[in-house]
N, C-alpha and C positions, 0 to 999 in steps of 0.2 A: 537398219534392226525395226522391227516396229516397237513403241514403248508396249509396256506393261498398261493394262488397265486396271485403275483402283477402284473397288470395291468399294460403292457409297455407307457410308458411316451414316448409322441407324440409332436413335438415341434407342439405350438400353431400357427393357421392360422392368421397372421397381418391382413388381412382383416376381417375376422370373428370378432376378438378382438377389431377393429376399432369399426366394425357395433356395436358390443356390448356396448363399450363404449360410443356411439351415443346415443344407446337407453337407456344405463343406466342414459347418462347425462341429459336427459331429465327435462327442468328446469322449475321453478312455475308458470312461464309466459306461459308456453303450457299447464300444468294441469290444470291451472286458465280458458286459453281458451277452451279447453272440458269443462269445469263444467258451465260456461258461455252459452256454443249453448245445451248444454243437459237441462239448465234451461230454456231456449227458447223452445226449444221442448216441453218439460214439461207443460208450459204458452199455449204455441200452442193445445195442445192434449185437454188442461181442458177446452180452448173456446171452442173448438169442438164439444166436448162432453155438457157441458152447451146448448152451439146453440141446438145442435140438443134438449135435453129433452126440452128448451123452444118452438119449435117448435112443438113438441108432446103434451104440457102442457100448462094451462094456468098456469103459478105462478105469480100470480102479486106482491103477498104478499112478496113475494121470491124476484123478481125484483127491489123490493123498500130498501128491506133491505139490499144487495147487492150494490145498489145504493147508499146510507146512510154510508156503511162502505168501500167503497172506498173513497168515500170525508173523514171519516177522516182519512183514512188514510195518503191520501194527504194532509192534513191539521196536522198532524204530521211529516209528511215525512218535508212538508215547513219550520215547526217549529223547525226542526232537522238543517236543512240546517243554518237556521238562528242563532241557538245555535253553527254551529261548524265552526262563524266565527273565536273563539279563536286559533283553528288550523293554519288558516294563519300567526296571531299573531306570534304563534311559528313558524312556518318554517321561519319569517322574522327575531326571535329571534335565529333561527340555523344560518342564513345567515349570523345576525350581530355577531355572535361567529367566524364562518369565517374567516368573513373580518376582524376582529382585532386579531386572527391568521396571516394571512397574512400581515399584516402590521408590526405584530409585527416581523415576521422573515425578512420579509425587510429591517427594520431599525436594527435589532442586526447584521444582514451578512454587512451591509453597515460598522458598528461600530465597529466592530469585522475584519476587512479588513483594514481598516481605522488605527483600533488601532496597527495591526501588521505589518504597513507598506508596507502588500502586494494587496493593492488598484490597482497600478498600472502594467499594462502586463510588460514583459519582463523580471521577475526575475527569479531567478536560481528556477531550477525546485525542487521539494519537496523531502526531503531525507525520502521518506518512505518502504528503503530498509532495514533501521536499526531497530531492534526489539527495539523499545521503548517500555516500561511500562504503561499502559492506566492506570490514578486516579482511575479507576472503581477498578484495580486490587488492587492497592497498591500506596497511593494517596501519602504518606512520603517513598520512596523509596532512601534508604543510600547504599544498598547492593552492587551494582555497582561500586557506588565511593569508597567505601573503598577498594572495589578489585580494583580498577582503581590504588589506592594510592599505592595498597602494590604491585602493577604489573607498576608500574613506570619506571623500571629499563628496560624495553622491548618496544620496539614499539606499540606493540600492544595488547589489553582487551585481555579478554577472549571471548567473542564475535570476535574477530576476527577485531575490527574498528580499526581505524589508532587512536589513542586518540591526540588529541591537548592538548598545555600545560597546558590552560585554565581548561581543564576538570579534570585534575591531583591534581589541588585545593580543599582543602575540602568546598564543601557547606555554603554559607553564612546561617544563619536561619533565614529563614523568620518572617514577623510579623503575617504573616495571615496562618493559615491552611486552606486544606490542601495543601501541597506542594511541588512543581514538579522542583525536582533541574537536572537543563537542559541548556546546553547550549542554544548562541542567533538562531544556526539554527535549532535547536531541539525546540526551544519553536517555531519559526515560524512552525515546525510541528506537535506542540500543538492545534495550533492556526487553522492549516487546519482540526487535528480531530473534533474541537470544534464545527467549521461550519459544518463540518458533520453530526454530532450529532444535529445542531441548522437544519439542512434542513430537517433532518430525523422526525423532531417531528410531521411536520402535517400528515402524514403517519400512525405514531404509535398513534396519537392520533384516525383519522378516525378508524383503525381495533379497535381500543377499545371500541370506541361506539355501535359500529353493534360487538362484539362478535366474531371476526375473529382473529387468532394468524397470528401478521404481523411478527413475524421469521420462519423460516430462507428463505424469500424469498426478491427476489432485489424489492424493492432499499436498503432499510434497509442492507441486507449484503453487498452493494458496500459504505454505508456511514458511518456506525456508524467501531468507531476503532476495529481493530482488537483482542487488549487486552482485550475489554471489552466483544466481543462476543462469545472471550475462556475461560471468567471467570465465563462464564452463563453454562459452560459443565463443569464444575471441582465441584466435591463435595469431603470432609474430611470423610463423611460416609465412612465405610468397606460395603463393596459389597460382599456379599454369596451368594450363588449358593448351591441350592437344591442336596444331594448325586440322588434322583431319581424325575421322574417327574412328579409331583402332579398334571399332569392333567390339564382338563380346568378350564376356572375360575369359581369360586364356588365350587367347592368340593378339596378343598385342605384337607390335611391330618390333625388330630389333632394338632400333634406339630408343626403347622406353626405356625410361631410369630403373635402377635397382629398388628406390624408394615406390613403384607402381606410377609415377608419375611423370608424361612422356614433355617432354620439352619442345620448344616451337620451332621455329626456322634455325634453321643450324647456318645459314647465309650472317644471320645480326649476329650471330657471337653466341657464345654459351655463357649463362648467365653464373656459372661455377669458376669461370676463369674472372669474369670482375669482381666477385665477391673475396677473392683472393687465390687462388687453384682450386684443381680439382681433388687436392688430400684431402680438404677442409671438410667435414662431413656434411652434409644435408639437413637441416632441420626440418621433421614431422611436423605435418601438421595433425592440427585434432578435429578438424573438420568432419572424419569420419567417424570418430571414438571421441564425442569431447565431454561423457560423463566421467568420473570416475570410477576405475575399475573396483573398487571397494568405498562405497557409499557411506556406510555408516564411520569410518573409520577418518572420511574426510570430514564428516559431521562433526566429530572429538575433535579435531583440529580448529575445526570453526567456533567451536564452543570455548574451545582454550583460547583463542584471539579474543574475543568477546569478553572473554572473565577478567583477561590480564588486561587489557583496554579500559574494560571500568575499575579494576583495581588502581590503576595509575591516575587519575584522574579525582582531584580534591574533592572533600566532603560537599563545598559550597557548589561545586558545579553537578552535582549529581553522584560522585563518585561514592567507590565502596570501600568497606575499613576491610582491614587486615582478615577480621576473625571471617567476614562475610565472601571475602575473596577464598581464604583456604574452603570454607565450606563447600562454594561451589567449583572447586577442584575438587575435593574430595568427590563428587557426585558424577564427575567426568572421569575420574579416575576408575570408581567404582562400573560405570557404562564399559569403560574400556576394559576390564576385566570378565564382566559377562560378554565381551563381545568375544574374546578370546576362548572361553568356556566356549558358544554357543556355535563357534566354526569348530571347533573339536567337536564336540557332542555330536551336528549335524555330517560331519563331514566321516565317519566313522566308517568304513567300507560292511557293507553285508557279507554274511558266511558263504563261500562256495554251497555247500551243502545248506539250504533253509528249510523250514518248516513244509512253504508250499510243494517243493521237490517232493518230499517226503511223504505228503498227502495226494499226489499224484499216484506217485509207485504204489501206494494203498489201493487206492480207485481204478488204478488197473489189475490187480489179482482182485476186486473186490466181486464184478458179476461172473469172474472163474468161478469162485469159491461159493456162491447165492447157487450156482448152478449145482454144485453138487450136491449141497443139503437141501433145495429148495426146487421142484421139478415143475416143469413145464411152464409157464405164462407169469406164475407167480412170482419167479426168480427177476423177471424182467420188470416188473412193477416193483419190487423193492430195490433193485439196483437203481432205476429213476429216483424213488424215494429218497433214498441213502447217499446217494450222490449230488441233489438237488439241495441236501441238509449239508451235508459238506463242501459245497460249493458257496451255496448262498447265505451259509451260516458264519459256518465256521470261518473257512478263508474270507469270509468279510471281515470276520471279530480278529483276524490273525493282518489281516491288510491295513496298510496308514491308508487313511484318506489322500488323495490329490491336492500335492499344495498347489498347485493353481488355480482351484475350484473356488467360484464365489463365497463359497459357504463353508469355506474350511476352517476350522475353528480357530488356527493361529492370525488367520486373518480379520476377522472378528475380534480378534483379542487384541489387538493392534490399534484397531479401527477404533473400539472401546477406552482404551488408552488416553488416542487424540481427544477423543471428546471428553473422558473425565477432564483431558487436562484443559479442556477449553470451555466445559461448563466453571470450570472451580478457580478461576481464575478470569477477570473480567477484561483485564488488561491483555489477555492471548483472545478474549473472544472477541474486542474489537479490533486486533491487528489481524486476526481471520478473515474477519467480515467485511473490513477495507478489502485483503487483499483478494478476498470472495467478489468482493462486485467490482473492484478495476478491471479483473477478467472476466465475465462473466454478464455483469449489469445489474443492477440494483433492484430490476424484476423478475430477474431469473429465479427458480424453483428451488437453487441450489440455496440461496439468499433466504427463500421464505421459508424453508425450513429450518434452515439455523436459526431464525426467528423463533419458529416456533418451540423448537427445543431449547433455547435459553432465554423465551419469555417468563417461565417459573424464577429464574436467579434474579429477574429485576426488582419484582416485589419480596428480594428474600429481608429478613429482619435481621439486621446488624445494631450491636450495640453503640450508641454517642457518647463520647467523654468530653466534658466541658472544660 
C-alpha cells in the first residue's frame, strides 16, 4: 500500500491571518445590524406589494382588518412598554449593587492601609521577592519555621534569605485561625497581598455574573497572590496517559475509564488495584478545570484567611487589633451580601413575551396599515422611515449592551474601581507595579502607563507630625 504524500507546510501569511481573524471576530453588534437592515427591507417589500395589490383591487374589508390589527398591536406594545418599567428598577438595583461594592472596596482599602501602617507615602519598598507562602496554599505553615530553627547555626535558610534572630524563635500560637507565622516585614507584605485580593474582587464579580472566565487574564494575574495562582494549577491526582491515541472526542476505546482517562498497558496491572481495590473512587484531576467555578466566593474566603491570620499576630510583629480585624471582617461580610444580591439580580430570567416581540408584531402590521392610508411609493418610504427609527432608536434603547464588549459600562466601572484603589493606596501601587514588572518587564508599555498614571501621586502633599 502506497503511503500518502504529506502536504508541504508553508508559513502562514500574517496579512491573511489578520484578515481571517478580522472576519472571524465579527461581533454580535455587526450581526445585529445586518438583521435590522434585512428586517427593514422585508417590511418595505411587504408594504410595496400590499400597496400594489390595493391599487389593483378594492379590499375594503381587508383594509379595515389590517387597521384594527395594527391598532391592537400598538396597544399591546404600549402596555408592554409600561409593563417593562420593572426593568428600569432592575437596572437601578444593579447600579446600587455596584455602588455598594465600590464603597466597600474603598473602605476596605483605607482600613487595611491604616491598619498595616502603610497609609503614608515614603515607606520601605515591598519585599515581594521573598517566596512567601499564600494562606490559600497553607494557612498554618510551620515547616519553614522548623527548618529555620534547625538551620540556626547557618546565616541563611534553605531559601537563601538571611534569617533575622526574631525569625529563628518558634512562633507564638495565635488565638485565631488560620495563622500566618511571619515577621513584621512579611506581615506588611501579607497586607499588600490582601489589598490586591480586595482590589481584584470587582473584576472577578463582573466576569462571574456574565459567565466569562477571568483567569488567567490581567489585571487579576497582577493583583492576586502568586501562591494562590500557583495553587490553582496543582493537583494530587495521578495523571495517566494512554499508550495509543484514542481518536477524536466521543470515539474512545471501550477500555477508557469512566472519568475520561485511559489506562495504560493492562499487562502491567491496574493502578486501582494497587491503590486498594476498584471500589475506591478515583480522584479527579483539576488540570482541565483548574479555576474555581465561583471566583468571587473563593476570593472572599481568601480574604477571610488573610484577615484572621493578620489578626492572630501580636502587635509587635505587625498584627492587627481586635477592632481592626472586626472591621475587616465586616467588609468581607458586606461583599458577600452584595455577591448574593448581584447573582439574584443578574440571574433573573427574561419574560416570555418581551417588548421586542411586541415591537416586531407591530412592525409586521405597519406596512399593511400604511398601504391602506397612504397610496403609492409614499407608503414604502414611510415604512422604511418608521421601521428604521423603531429598530435603530427604540430597540437600541430597550436592549442592554453586550456584556462581553470592551466598552461595556460595567467593565469600565470595575476597572475604574481597581485604578482608584491603586491610585489612593501607595502600598497597593507598589505591589501592583512589582507584580507587573515581574510579568512583563520594566520596559513594557503597561509599566510606563502605570507610572504615568501614578506620577501625580508621588508629589502629593501630606501633613507631617513631629
